[in-house]
C-alpha positions in Angstrom: 0.8 10.2 -19.7 2.7 9.5 -16.5 6.3 10.8 -16.3 8.7 8.4 -14.8 11.2 10.3 -12.5 13.9 9.1 -10.0 15.2 9.7 -6.5 18.7 9.4 -6.3 19.9 8.3 -2.8 23.4 7.0 -1.6 21.4 3.6 -1.4 20.5 3.6 -4.8 17.5 5.0 -7.2 13.8 5.2 -6.3 11.6 5.1 -9.3 8.1 7.1 -9.2 5.5 8.0 -11.5 3.8 11.6 -11.5 0.6 12.7 -13.6 -0.3 16.2 -12.7 -2.1 17.2 -15.9 -5.6 17.9 -13.6 -4.3 21.3 -12.9 -2.6 23.3 -10.1 -5.5 23.5 -7.9 -6.5 19.9 -8.5 -6.2 17.5 -5.1 -3.1 14.9 -5.2 -3.8 11.3 -4.5 -0.8 9.3 -3.8 -1.1 5.4 -4.5 1.4 3.2 -2.4 1.6 -0.6 -3.4 2.0 -3.3 -0.9 4.9 -5.6 0.3 6.7 -7.1 -3.0 4.4 -5.3 -5.5 5.0 -2.5 -7.7 2.9 0.4 -9.1 1.1 -1.7 -11.7 -1.1 -2.9 -8.8 -2.8 0.1 -8.8 -3.0 0.5 -12.8 -6.9 0.5 -13.1 -7.1 3.0 -10.2 -4.4 5.5 -12.0 -6.2 5.3 -15.3 -9.4 6.1 -13.7 -8.4 9.2 -11.3 -5.9 10.6 -13.2 -7.9 12.6 -15.3 -9.5 14.4 -12.0 -7.0 14.4 -10.1 -3.0 14.7 -9.9 -1.5 11.5 -9.0 1.8 10.1 -7.9 3.1 6.1 -7.3 6.1 4.6 -6.7 8.2 1.4 -6.6 8.9 0.9 -3.1 12.7 0.7 -2.0 13.9 -2.6 -3.3 10.7 -3.5 -5.2 10.1 -3.4 -8.7 12.5 -1.3 -10.9 13.7 0.5 -7.5 16.4 -2.0 -7.3 19.0 -2.4 -6.6 18.8 -1.2 -3.1 21.3 -1.3 -0.2 19.4 0.6 2.3 16.7 -0.5 4.6 12.9 -0.7 4.3 11.3 0.0 7.6 8.5 1.9 7.7 10.1 5.3 8.9 12.8 5.1 6.6 10.2 4.6 3.3 8.1 7.5 4.6 11.3 9.8 5.0 12.0 8.8 1.5 8.1 9.5 0.5 8.5 12.8 1.8 11.4 13.8 0.0 9.8 12.3 -3.1 6.4 14.3 -2.8 8.3 17.6 -2.1 10.7 17.1 -5.2 7.1 16.5 -7.3 5.2 19.4 -5.8 2.5 17.1 -3.9 0.6 18.8 -1.1 -2.0 18.0 1.1 -2.3 14.4 -0.3 -4.9 11.5 -0.2 -2.9 8.4 0.8 -4.2 5.4 -0.8 -2.2 2.3 0.6 -2.8 -1.1 -0.2 -1.7 -3.6 2.6 1.8 -2.5 3.3 1.3 0.9 1.6 -1.3 1.2 4.4 1.1 0.6 7.1 3.4 3.0 5.5 0.7 5.4 5.2 0.1 5.4 8.9 3.8 5.7 9.8 3.7 8.7 7.4 0.8 10.5 9.1 2.7 9.7 12.4 5.8 11.3 11.6 4.4 14.1 9.5 1.0 15.0 11.2 -1.3 17.6 9.3 -0.1 16.8 6.0 -2.6 14.2 4.5 -6.0 15.2 3.6 -7.1 11.7 3.4 -6.3 8.2 3.8 -7.7 5.3 2.0 -6.7 1.8 3.4 -7.3 -1.0 0.9 -6.5 -4.5 2.2 -4.3 -3.1 5.0 -4.7 -3.2 8.9 -4.2 -0.6 11.8 -0.6 0.0 13.2 -1.9 0.2 17.0 -0.3 -2.3 19.2 -3.7 -3.1 20.8 -4.7 -4.9 17.9 -2.1 -7.2 18.0 -1.6 -10.7 19.9 2.2 -11.2 21.2 2.4 -14.7 19.2 1.3 -12.4 15.6 4.4 -10.1 16.1 6.9 -13.2 16.8 5.6 -14.8 13.9 6.1 -11.6 11.8 9.6 -11.3 12.7 10.5 -15.2 11.9 9.3 -15.7 8.3 12.6 -16.0 6.3 13.3 -19.7 7.1 9.8 -20.6 6.7 9.5 -19.1 3.2 12.9 -20.5 2.0 11.8 -24.2 3.1 9.1 -24.1 0.4 9.9 -24.9 -3.3 9.9 -21.8 -5.1 7.3 -23.1 -7.7 5.0 -23.9 -4.9 5.7 -20.7 -3.3 4.7 -18.7 -6.3 1.4 -20.8 -6.9 0.6 -20.5 -3.3 1.2 -16.9 -3.0 -0.2 -15.7 -6.4 -3.3 -17.7 -5.7 -3.9 -16.7 -2.3 -3.8 -12.9 -2.6 -6.6 -12.7 -5.6 -9.6 -14.4 -6.7 -9.1 -13.4 -10.5 -6.8 -14.4 -13.2 -6.0 -10.9 -13.6 -4.9 -10.7 -10.0 -3.4 -14.2 -9.7 -1.2 -13.5 -12.9 0.2 -10.3 -11.9 1.2 -11.7 -8.7 2.9 -14.7 -9.9 4.6 -12.8 -12.7 5.8 -10.1 -10.2 7.5 -13.0 -8.1 9.2 -14.4 -10.8 10.8 -11.0 -11.6 12.9 -11.8 -8.3 15.3 -14.7 -7.2 13.8 -16.7 -4.8 16.2 -15.7 -2.1 15.8 -12.2 -2.8 11.9 -12.5 -2.6 12.2 -14.2 0.7 14.7 -12.1 2.1 12.2 -8.9 0.9 9.1 -10.3 2.4 11.1 -10.9 5.7 12.2 -7.7 5.9 8.8 -6.2 5.4 7.1 -8.5 8.0 9.9 -7.6 10.3 9.5 -3.7 9.7 5.7 -4.4 10.4 6.3 -5.8 13.8 8.8 -3.7 14.5 6.2 -0.4 13.8 3.7 -2.1 16.0 5.9 -2.9 18.9 7.0 0.8 18.8 3.5 1.5 20.4 3.5 4.9 19.2 -0.1 6.5 18.9 -0.7 6.3 15.2 -3.4 8.5 15.4 -5.0 9.5 12.0 -5.6 13.2 11.7 -7.6 13.3 8.5 -10.7 11.4 6.9 -10.4 7.9 6.4 -11.8 5.3 4.2 -11.3 1.5 4.8 -11.7 -1.1 1.8 -11.3 -4.8 2.3 -11.9 -7.4 0.0 -14.6 -10.1 1.2 -12.4 -12.8 0.2 -9.2 -11.5 1.6 -7.2 -14.5 3.2 -3.8 -12.7 3.7 -3.3 -13.1 7.5 -6.3 -11.6 9.5 -6.8 -8.8 7.3 -10.5 -9.3 7.6 -10.8 -9.5 11.3 -8.5 -6.7 11.8 -10.6 -4.5 9.4 -13.8 -5.5 11.3 -12.3 -4.6 14.5 -10.8 -1.3 13.0 -14.2 -0.1 11.8 -15.9 -1.1 15.4 -13.3 0.7 17.4 -12.4 3.7 15.6 -15.8 4.1 13.7 -14.1 4.5 10.3 -16.3 3.8 7.1 -16.0 0.5 5.9 -16.4 -1.0 2.3 -16.4 -4.4 1.9 -15.5 -5.5 -2.0 -17.4 -8.6 -2.9 -15.4 -11.4 -5.1 -12.2 -9.9 -4.1 -9.4 -10.8 -2.2 -6.3 -9.2 -0.8 -5.2 -7.5 -4.2 -8.8 -5.9 -4.4 -7.5 -3.1 -6.7 -7.2 -5.7 -9.4 -9.7 -8.4 -8.4 -12.5 -5.6 -8.5 -11.2 -2.1 -9.6 -14.6 -0.8 -10.6 -16.0 -1.6 -7.1 -12.6 -0.2 -5.5 -12.9 3.1 -7.6 -16.4 3.6 -6.7 -15.6 3.3 -2.9 -12.7 5.8 -3.3 -14.7 8.1 -5.6 -17.6 8.1 -2.8 -14.8 9.0 -0.5 -13.4 11.7 -2.5 -16.6 13.4 -3.0 -17.3 13.7 0.7 -13.9 15.2 1.3 -13.8 17.4 -1.6 -17.5 18.2 -1.7 -18.4 20.5 -5.0 -15.3 19.5 -6.9 -16.7 18.6 -10.7 -16.5 15.2 -11.6 -15.2 16.3 -15.1 
C-alpha cells in the first residue's frame, strides 16, 4: 500500500504518496504527472513497479488534492518543492519519470540539482532547450487563458479529454479530472502551466541531462507538436526513443503494458543485474 503524506508550506499543502517496501537498497522511481493531471495518471505504472522499486508520486501544487494553493507553479518553484519532498521521504538517486509537464519539471530539477537523478524517462514530454522552439510557439504558450475561457466548458472538456487519449480509459480519466475543477480554475491553471513552460524555455539555460535517458511517446500523440519535438530530440541528442502504438498524449493509460515494458527495459539497462523478483 502507498502511504499518503503531505508537505506543509506557507502556500498550502502538497500531497504525495510513498511506497518503500522494496527495501532500503532498492532504487527509487519518482513519477511526475503532467499539467492539470494528478497521480492517478500513473496508476498502472505504480502498481507494476512498486514491488521491485521504491516509488514516490505527487499531486503537483494546485493539482488534484494539492489544493488550494496560493503560491506559484513555475518549474523552478515546483522543483524546489519536489526536492524538499524527496528529502523528507528519504529518496536518493531517483529515476525521474515525467509525463508531459512532469518531463519539463524533471529537466528543470536536473538543471537546479545536477548529479542527483540516476535516470530520466520522458513520457509524452519535450525538451526545454530554446533551440527547439520557434518564437511564435513561445508567444502562443503565454497567451492561452482567453482562448480557453472562450470555449464553452462542455466543449472544452470533450475536446481536451478526447484529444489527449485514444482509449475510453484515458478519455474518461481526463474528462473526470477536468470536471473536478471549476472552468475558470482549470483555465487559469492550464494557462499558468503553459506560461511557466515558455518562461523556462526563454531562460535559455543549458538543460544538460547528466544521466541515462529514455524517451517515450504515443504514436497518436496530438498534443501540440510533441511528436515533432521527440523526433528532433532523439535525432539531435541521440537519446533512445520508444514509440507507443495506438497511444495518445496520456500513453501511460492508453497503453500501460507497452509503456511499462519500455520503462522496464530502460531500468534493466541502468540497473544491470538487478533481479526482477
